[in-house]
N, C-alpha and C positions, 0 to 999 in steps of 0.2 A: 750308420744313423740314418742315412738315405732309403737300404731295405726294412728299417723296424718299420720309421716313417709312413710309409707304403703299404706296411700293413698296420696300419693305424694305432700303433704306439706312441705318448708322448716320449720324445729322446731329450736326455740333456747330458752334458759332457761337463767331466771335472777333469781336472789338473792332478788331483793327488787328492789323499784320503782327507783332509782336513777341507779340501774345497767341497769334499762330495757332502760329508757329512753336514755342511753349510747349507747345501742347498735340499739335503734332505729334510734339516731343519725347518727353511724354509716352507717347504710344502707342506709340512703338520701344525695345523692349528694348536694351542698351547691347550685348549680345552679338550680337543679328542681325545679318544681311545685308541691305544696303537697296540696290534697284534704282532707278536713277534716271531718270524719260520726262524727254524734251527738254519743258521750260517757262520763260518765263521768270519766270513768276510763282512757282516753286520758290527758284529763283535771287535775286529780287528781297529775297525774306522769309528768306534764308541757310541755306536749310537743308542744301546740299551741305556747308558750311562748318562750321557746328555740328554735323553727327555726325560730320567727319574729326576733329577737335577734340575729342569724347569720346572718337573712337577709336571707332568702330564702322564694322564695315566696310560700305566703300560701292562700289559698280558704277554707275560715272560715266561711261558714252561718252559724252556733251557737256559734257565740264570744254573750257574754252576750252584748255588745252592742246594735247589730240586734235583737237580741231573743227577748229583750224585749220594741222596735220600734214598737208603734202600728199603725202609719203611713203608709198609703197605697204603697207610693214609698218604703219605706222600707221593708213591705213586697215582693213589686216585684223583688226591689235587691235579696233578700233571695233564692227568687226561680232562678233566673238566678244564684248565682251562686251554687246552689243547684247543677243544669246540668253543670257548669262550672268545678265541684267537680271533675264528671263522666268521664273528659278525662281529667286528672292530670297526673303528670309524676308518682307521688307513694300516693296512698290513706292511710290513719291509720283513725284505728277504731277498735273496741271493738267487740266482739261476744255475744250476751245474754247467749250462754250455747256453749261447747265443751262436745262433750261425750268422754267416756272411749273408746269407738271403733274407736276414731277418725272422729267424723263427727262438723261438724259448724252449728248451729241453732238459728235462728234468725227470730225478727216477726217486722216489723216496722209498722207505722202509716204512712208515705210517701213513701217509697220502694227506696229511694236514699243509703241508706246503703246497704240492702241488695242486690241491683243491681250491684252498685262498686267493691262489693267482689266477685261477679260471673264477670263481662266482663268490661273493659272499658279503668279505669288505666293500668300504664304500671306494675306497682308493687302494691301490697297491704298488708300494713302492721297491723295483726289484734293481740294488747295485751289484755293478761285474766290474769284474777289472779287464784289462785287456789280457790276463791270461786264460779267460773263458773261452774265445772269441773263437771258434770253429766253424773248418768250410761248410759242412752241410749235415744233415741228420745225422746221416749215416756216421761221419768223424766226429759227432759227438755222442752218440750212443757208444761208438769206443772208447773214447777219453775217460766217459762217467764207469762203464763196467774192467777197462783194461787198467787204468790208473786212478781214481779216485773212491770207486768201490773197497775197493783190495788196502788202499792204501788208509779209508775210514777205517777197515774192520780194524786192521793191524793195532792203528793209534787207541783202538777204544774195546780193543782187546776182545773181539768179538767174535767166538767161532765160528768162523765160516770156510769152505774150499779157498776162497780167493785170499783170507788173511791169509795162509801157510802157503800155497800156490804164487801167489801173486796174478793170478788171471783166471778170468769167469769162466764157470765152468756149466753156466745155468742151473744153479742147487738146487737139491728141495730141502735145505738144513730148515730149522726152525728160528734159525736166528736168521736171516738171508733181509738184506736190507734191501732188496733193489724186487719190490713187491711191487709198487706202481711209477708208470713209464707216462708221462705226460706232454706231447710236443704242442705248444699253444702254437698254431701259422699265422696267426692273424689276433689282432688284440677282441675279444670275447664282447659280442652284444652283452649289452650293461652294467658292461665293467669299467672301470678306468684304470689302466697300466702305463707307469711311469716307469723308462730303462734309466740309470743313471751309469754311465760307460764314464767308467776311471779310469785315468789312462797311465797305470801302473798294475801291478800283479796283486791282487787281492784272492784270499780263499784259495782252496785247494782244488787245482786244475795245472796241469801242465803238459806239454809234448816231451815223451821222455826222449826223441832226438834234440833236445834244446841241451845248450852245457850248463854244466854241472854245477859252476856256482848259482844261475838261476835258479833252479828246482832248489836247490840247496835252499836260498832264502826263502823262496813257498814255503817250505816244508816246515822252514824255521819258525816263520808268522805262524802256519797254520797251527804246530803244537803248541804254541805260546799260547793260543786264546783258544783249546780244545779240553777235555777231560773224558778218563775213563768212566763209564757207566755201569753201576752196580748190574752185576749179572742177573737178580731177584727183580730188575727195572726193564731187562728188554724183549720181555713178551707184554709189552699192555694191556693187550685183548685178554689177558687170561683175570685180568680186574675186574 
């Protein structure tokens, strides 16, 4: 918290997922428009559903219905929503990693999540579990490319070398998901960024050295709230 606050981020702490949801909902006016960044964490704590139940306008390009629809018109709609989410009142997502010296590190395939965390929405809220905390930027990138990306591509059946080997080879695959790396060292000018640290494991991140039971819990929760993209939807730039 001290490191993030020293870098001009606003920081809140929640004991569990339920408290995190209450905190985030309390920061979002009912009449606001809310953009969603692709995040297992956000789905795990139920934020999209809670916002819809409250009748808040939600722009979610990553709903299961839209993400798994292979029709070209659905893909085109999803791309329109990706752009629309960049100019909402509030954008909610997670971060691949948060460093102990107060930096946010993220790697994207499309870049919409990284972009929205930097500039666009009036406020960005980033929810992170304690399993996302790493020592420094180097450790963050190692975690993302060595653990998160291979697990993510396998889960979604994306044909990349890391999905097969479990290791990053800095590939040139058309399906590569590590296309955009964003390191936010300090809150960007003209942006409001709130970090909600949750004192439990959320989303996809773990140290391979952790005990197997903890890793299995993280993976089980992640797989329960993610789904495979149809192959025809992977190359969004083709539409």
